[in-house]
TITORMAR-95782 format. One record per residue (C-alpha): residue in three letters; chain; x negated, y negated, z. Coordinates in Angstrom, 1 decimal. Example, Ala and Ser with C-alpha at 12.3 -4.5 7.8 and 13.67 -1.06 7.14 Angstrom:
// residues 2
site gudo ala	lumza A	px -12.3	py 4.5	pz 7.8
site gudo ser	lumza A	px -13.7	py 1.1	pz 7.1
// end
This chain:
// residues 189
site gudo met	lumza A	px -10.8	py 16.1	pz 19.1
site gudo asp	lumza A	px -7.9	py 14.6	pz 20.7
site gudo asp	lumza A	px -9.2	py 14.4	pz 24.1
site gudo phe	lumza A	px -12.3	py 12.6	pz 22.9
site gudo gln	lumza A	px -13.3	py 10.2	pz 26.3
site gudo ser	lumza A	px -15.6	py 7.3	pz 24.6
site gudo leu	lumza A	px -18.6	py 6.3	pz 27.0
site gudo val	lumza A	px -19.0	py 2.7	pz 25.7
site gudo gly	lumza A	px -20.3	py -0.2	pz 28.1
site gudo arg	lumza A	px -21.3	py 2.9	pz 30.5
site gudo leu	lumza A	px -24.1	py 4.3	pz 32.1
site gudo leu	lumza A	px -25.6	py 7.5	pz 31.8
site gudo val	lumza A	px -28.0	py 8.2	pz 34.6
site gudo ala	lumza A	px -30.3	py 11.6	pz 34.3
site gudo met	lumza A	px -29.6	py 14.0	pz 37.0
site gudo pro	lumza A	px -33.4	py 15.4	pz 38.5
site gudo gly	lumza A	px -34.7	py 18.2	pz 36.6
site gudo ile	lumza A	px -33.9	py 16.9	pz 33.2
site gudo asp	lumza A	px -35.4	py 18.9	pz 30.1
site gudo asp	lumza A	px -37.0	py 16.3	pz 28.5
site gudo glu	lumza A	px -39.6	py 14.3	pz 30.1
site gudo arg	lumza A	px -38.9	py 11.3	pz 28.1
site gudo phe	lumza A	px -35.4	py 10.9	pz 30.2
site gudo glu	lumza A	px -36.5	py 11.5	pz 33.6
site gudo his	lumza A	px -34.6	py 9.0	pz 36.2
site gudo ala	lumza A	px -33.3	py 7.6	pz 33.1
site gudo val	lumza A	px -30.4	py 4.7	pz 33.1
site gudo ile	lumza A	px -29.2	py 4.8	pz 30.0
site gudo leu	lumza A	px -26.3	py 1.8	pz 28.7
site gudo val	lumza A	px -24.1	py 3.6	pz 26.1
site gudo cys	lumza A	px -23.6	py 1.5	pz 23.3
site gudo ala	lumza A	px -22.0	py 3.7	pz 21.0
site gudo his	lumza A	px -20.4	py 6.5	pz 20.6
site gudo gly	lumza A	px -17.8	py 8.6	pz 18.8
site gudo pro	lumza A	px -17.4	py 12.0	pz 18.0
site gudo asp	lumza A	px -19.8	py 12.8	pz 15.7
site gudo his	lumza A	px -22.5	py 10.2	pz 17.5
site gudo ala	lumza A	px -24.0	py 8.4	pz 20.7
site gudo met	lumza A	px -26.7	py 5.5	pz 20.9
site gudo gly	lumza A	px -27.9	py 4.2	pz 23.8
site gudo leu	lumza A	px -30.8	py 1.8	pz 25.5
site gudo arg	lumza A	px -32.4	py 3.1	pz 28.5
site gudo leu	lumza A	px -32.8	py 0.0	pz 31.0
site gudo asp	lumza A	px -35.6	py 0.9	pz 33.4
site gudo arg	lumza A	px -38.7	py 1.8	pz 31.2
site gudo pro	lumza A	px -40.7	py -1.4	pz 30.4
site gudo ala	lumza A	px -43.1	py -1.0	pz 27.2
site gudo pro	lumza A	px -46.6	py -0.8	pz 28.7
site gudo gly	lumza A	px -48.9	py -3.5	pz 27.8
site gudo val	lumza A	px -46.0	py -5.8	pz 26.1
site gudo asp	lumza A	px -44.1	py -8.3	pz 26.9
site gudo leu	lumza A	px -41.7	py -11.2	pz 25.1
site gudo lys	lumza A	px -44.7	py -14.1	pz 24.4
site gudo ala	lumza A	px -46.5	py -11.3	pz 22.7
site gudo val	lumza A	px -44.0	py -10.4	pz 20.2
site gudo leu	lumza A	px -42.0	py -14.2	pz 19.8
site gudo asp	lumza A	px -46.0	py -15.2	pz 19.6
site gudo lys	lumza A	px -46.8	py -12.8	pz 16.6
site gudo leu	lumza A	px -43.8	py -12.9	pz 15.0
site gudo asp	lumza A	px -44.8	py -16.3	pz 14.2
site gudo thr	lumza A	px -41.7	py -17.9	pz 16.9
site gudo arg	lumza A	px -42.4	py -20.8	pz 19.3
site gudo ala	lumza A	px -42.1	py -19.0	pz 22.7
site gudo pro	lumza A	px -42.9	py -20.8	pz 26.3
site gudo asp	lumza A	px -45.8	py -19.6	pz 28.2
site gudo ser	lumza A	px -42.6	py -18.1	pz 31.1
site gudo ala	lumza A	px -41.9	py -15.5	pz 28.4
site gudo ser	lumza A	px -45.3	py -13.4	pz 29.1
site gudo ser	lumza A	px -43.6	py -12.7	pz 32.5
site gudo arg	lumza A	px -40.1	py -11.2	pz 31.1
site gudo lys	lumza A	px -40.9	py -7.6	pz 30.0
site gudo val	lumza A	px -40.1	py -5.5	pz 26.8
site gudo leu	lumza A	px -38.5	py -2.1	pz 27.4
site gudo val	lumza A	px -38.3	py 1.1	pz 25.5
site gudo gly	lumza A	px -34.8	py 1.6	pz 24.7
site gudo gly	lumza A	px -35.4	py 5.2	pz 23.7
site gudo pro	lumza A	px -37.3	py 7.6	pz 21.9
site gudo val	lumza A	px -35.8	py 6.8	pz 18.6
site gudo glu	lumza A	px -37.1	py 4.3	pz 15.9
site gudo arg	lumza A	px -39.6	py 2.6	pz 18.8
site gudo glu	lumza A	px -41.0	py 0.3	pz 16.2
site gudo arg	lumza A	px -37.5	py -1.3	pz 15.5
site gudo gly	lumza A	px -36.0	py -4.0	pz 18.1
site gudo phe	lumza A	px -32.7	py -4.9	pz 19.7
site gudo val	lumza A	px -31.8	py -7.7	pz 22.0
site gudo leu	lumza A	px -29.4	py -6.4	pz 24.4
site gudo his	lumza A	px -27.4	py -9.7	pz 25.5
site gudo thr	lumza A	px -24.4	py -10.8	pz 27.2
site gudo asp	lumza A	px -21.7	py -11.8	pz 24.7
site gudo asp	lumza A	px -21.7	py -15.6	pz 25.0
site gudo trp	lumza A	px -24.5	py -15.9	pz 22.5
site gudo met	lumza A	px -23.3	py -13.7	pz 19.1
site gudo ile	lumza A	px -24.1	py -14.1	pz 15.5
site gudo glu	lumza A	px -21.6	py -13.5	pz 13.3
site gudo asp	lumza A	px -21.7	py -10.2	pz 11.4
site gudo ala	lumza A	px -24.8	py -9.5	pz 13.0
site gudo ser	lumza A	px -24.4	py -9.1	pz 16.6
site gudo met	lumza A	px -21.8	py -5.7	pz 18.1
site gudo pro	lumza A	px -20.0	py -6.5	pz 21.1
site gudo phe	lumza A	px -19.4	py -3.3	pz 23.2
site gudo gly	lumza A	px -18.4	py -3.0	pz 26.5
site gudo glu	lumza A	px -17.5	py -6.0	pz 29.3
site gudo gly	lumza A	px -19.1	py -9.0	pz 28.2
site gudo leu	lumza A	px -22.2	py -7.1	pz 26.1
site gudo ala	lumza A	px -23.7	py -7.5	pz 22.4
site gudo met	lumza A	px -26.5	py -6.2	pz 20.6
site gudo thr	lumza A	px -28.0	py -8.2	pz 17.9
site gudo gly	lumza A	px -31.0	py -6.6	pz 16.2
site gudo thr	lumza A	px -32.3	py -9.8	pz 14.5
site gudo arg	lumza A	px -35.2	py -12.5	pz 14.8
site gudo glu	lumza A	px -32.4	py -15.3	pz 15.6
site gudo ala	lumza A	px -31.5	py -13.1	pz 19.0
site gudo leu	lumza A	px -35.5	py -13.4	pz 19.8
site gudo ala	lumza A	px -35.5	py -16.9	pz 19.7
site gudo ala	lumza A	px -32.6	py -17.4	pz 21.1
site gudo met	lumza A	px -33.6	py -15.6	pz 24.5
site gudo val	lumza A	px -36.1	py -18.2	pz 25.2
site gudo asp	lumza A	px -33.7	py -21.3	pz 24.6
site gudo pro	lumza A	px -32.4	py -22.1	pz 27.8
site gudo phe	lumza A	px -29.6	py -23.9	pz 26.4
site gudo ala	lumza A	px -28.4	py -22.4	pz 23.1
site gudo gly	lumza A	px -29.7	py -18.5	pz 24.2
site gudo pro	lumza A	px -27.5	py -16.1	pz 25.8
site gudo arg	lumza A	px -27.0	py -16.1	pz 29.8
site gudo asn	lumza A	px -29.0	py -12.6	pz 29.9
site gudo ser	lumza A	px -31.0	py -10.7	pz 27.7
site gudo val	lumza A	px -33.5	py -8.2	pz 27.3
site gudo leu	lumza A	px -36.1	py -7.0	pz 24.0
site gudo met	lumza A	px -35.8	py -2.9	pz 24.0
site gudo leu	lumza A	px -37.6	py -1.0	pz 21.4
site gudo gly	lumza A	px -36.3	py 1.9	pz 20.0
site gudo tyr	lumza A	px -33.0	py 3.8	pz 21.0
site gudo ala	lumza A	px -31.7	py 7.0	pz 22.7
site gudo gly	lumza A	px -29.6	py 8.8	pz 20.0
site gudo trp	lumza A	px -27.6	py 12.3	pz 20.1
site gudo gly	lumza A	px -25.7	py 13.7	pz 17.5
site gudo asp	lumza A	px -22.2	py 15.4	pz 16.7
site gudo gly	lumza A	px -21.5	py 17.2	pz 19.9
site gudo gln	lumza A	px -24.8	py 16.7	pz 21.6
site gudo leu	lumza A	px -24.1	py 14.2	pz 23.9
site gudo glu	lumza A	px -20.9	py 16.4	pz 25.4
site gudo asp	lumza A	px -23.2	py 19.7	pz 25.7
site gudo glu	lumza A	px -25.4	py 17.7	pz 28.0
site gudo leu	lumza A	px -22.6	py 16.1	pz 29.7
site gudo gly	lumza A	px -21.0	py 19.6	pz 30.3
site gudo asp	lumza A	px -24.9	py 21.0	pz 31.5
site gudo asn	lumza A	px -25.3	py 18.4	pz 34.5
site gudo val	lumza A	px -27.6	py 17.1	pz 32.7
site gudo trp	lumza A	px -26.4	py 13.2	pz 33.2
site gudo leu	lumza A	px -23.8	py 11.6	pz 35.5
site gudo thr	lumza A	px -21.4	py 8.5	pz 34.4
site gudo ala	lumza A	px -21.2	py 5.6	pz 36.1
site gudo glu	lumza A	px -19.5	py 2.3	pz 35.1
site gudo ala	lumza A	px -22.1	py -0.6	pz 33.8
site gudo asp	lumza A	px -22.4	py -3.3	pz 36.1
site gudo pro	lumza A	px -24.3	py -6.5	pz 34.6
site gudo gly	lumza A	px -26.4	py -6.7	pz 37.8
site gudo leu	lumza A	px -28.2	py -4.0	pz 37.1
site gudo ile	lumza A	px -28.2	py -3.8	pz 33.4
site gudo phe	lumza A	px -30.5	py -7.3	pz 33.1
site gudo asp	lumza A	px -32.8	py -7.0	pz 36.7
site gudo thr	lumza A	px -36.0	py -6.5	pz 36.4
site gudo asp	lumza A	px -36.5	py -4.1	pz 39.1
site gudo tyr	lumza A	px -36.9	py -1.6	pz 37.1
site gudo glu	lumza A	px -39.1	py 1.2	pz 39.5
site gudo his	lumza A	px -35.9	py 1.3	pz 41.7
site gudo lys	lumza A	px -32.8	py 1.4	pz 38.4
site gudo trp	lumza A	px -32.5	py 5.1	pz 38.7
site gudo ser	lumza A	px -31.5	py 5.2	pz 42.9
site gudo arg	lumza A	px -29.8	py 2.1	pz 42.6
site gudo ala	lumza A	px -27.5	py 3.6	pz 39.6
site gudo leu	lumza A	px -26.9	py 6.9	pz 41.6
site gudo ala	lumza A	px -26.3	py 4.4	pz 44.8
site gudo thr	lumza A	px -22.7	py 3.2	pz 42.8
site gudo leu	lumza A	px -21.5	py 6.7	pz 42.6
site gudo gly	lumza A	px -22.2	py 6.7	pz 46.9
site gudo val	lumza A	px -25.3	py 9.6	pz 45.8
site gudo asp	lumza A	px -28.5	py 9.5	pz 47.5
site gudo pro	lumza A	px -31.6	py 11.0	pz 45.2
site gudo ala	lumza A	px -32.6	py 13.1	pz 48.0
site gudo trp	lumza A	px -29.1	py 14.8	pz 47.8
site gudo leu	lumza A	px -29.5	py 16.0	pz 44.3
site gudo ser	lumza A	px -31.2	py 19.2	pz 43.6
site gudo gly	lumza A	px -33.1	py 20.0	pz 39.9
site gudo gln	lumza A	px -31.0	py 23.3	pz 39.4
site gudo ser	lumza A	px -28.3	py 23.0	pz 36.5
site gudo gly	lumza A	px -25.4	py 25.7	pz 36.1
site gudo arg	lumza A	px -21.6	py 25.9	pz 35.9
site gudo ala	lumza A	px -19.3	py 27.4	pz 38.5
// end
């Protein structure tokens, strides 16, 4: 596959009429992408009834009351019990943090959770994700060919902001696309 184009660090923006309701109006940050796999984190779906303070309390990790206002996101349908901290790369753990894209990293440790609420030593921006979106060999490329996803530049302002309800339309706007222009029908010319 000499012409393989990695999408690491880019956004996948779901087209209307996507055949999988789990991804309706989804905005997914691609964290890993190779010829035989892809992995991403959904940026726009808060987990119902879950906040950062509740998670930290359950793990016996001290958290300020302000952590109760921070949503935990459903990163995708795969391994929903597994947590990932998506964060800026100004905070990293050697051999545990996976840097990707421009200025981003992902860490799946308790230390990363504690760092999320440390205003002095933690990352500038962070969000806890439960689960991830995954694609097997050629699956994402097939979906792109079937016009299931648009791709966009990943803007940290969009990635880490908390306006989850409008994230999809704002991601489309970065491409100059008004959601009203899009059809739920796909096809090939």
